[in-house]
Steps between C-alpha positions, in 0.01 A plus 500: 500500500855536370788477742698817564794350313287448190351850520848644514598307185720242671566168332300212645835330558668788687402345827749229413800730540724461806847544639715190525676541833859432399464584129384855428196497273660740253808278460282192455292685237810620316649151475189291427450421130264253336643178361589566134211390275240471780293798384473363147419155637223632725355715222456195279395256772135416451436334836402584851806592706590587855796546729556253788793624702687430821535873547238701683226661296632853539839405360339307212285801408789741523730278294243452227427873486869590478554239226193623310327161526213566741259557207533135398379366830241748637422375847588137438789515742546232762761500771632271767309717751183334379603143571622300801840400353729674255702343221625226467159394631249485209240702698534825301456321164204298620341817636568705184363226274186477712449878485556492125238225461734226379687202641879524540537214250386725212716796611826603346732660754797716402734492800843643572588333828573148612246510787242631252568220253469242776173659620344518157600145419362378830171673415489303174562793263725499196794731571738700285810583701656832404873493565684812596859579422599607846728379777377168625319404180717192459409387852136567426511280192666228700232525769228486234659194346507332838140593566409396145556136572200508735279805530560682173454256216265744325746797510622629167822700479443820303814432298324205333216713365508611140 
């Protein structure tokens, strides 16, 4: 039997929507934009893919819907709510890889945070670090370089990709 939401024509992802306490949902939606080139990249990517995020599932769903990216991931969304420890612990990447039927060592992670890079590297994945041009980016690069001498030897800076 179909749920009442489905019968009414609601998206299967509408249950993901929420208010963000301090940030009004409408403002968040107006400001959130996909990373330039990501739609084209995902359209040509011939591989299984998922999202493994430190955010809660509702926020991940909402963000992907607003950015127009939910269609690329279906229900392959994993959040820190599903594991004991959040990033920089590798738990979320180990869990996501297991659910996707692979080992972390064969996974390619695209990450935009230092704790995420550390987590993915600790899980054994290959990581592409997406830099952002925003306040604090220089300090982030410095932190990544410091972490790179130990935990992140398999991190690739996105500026080195052709």
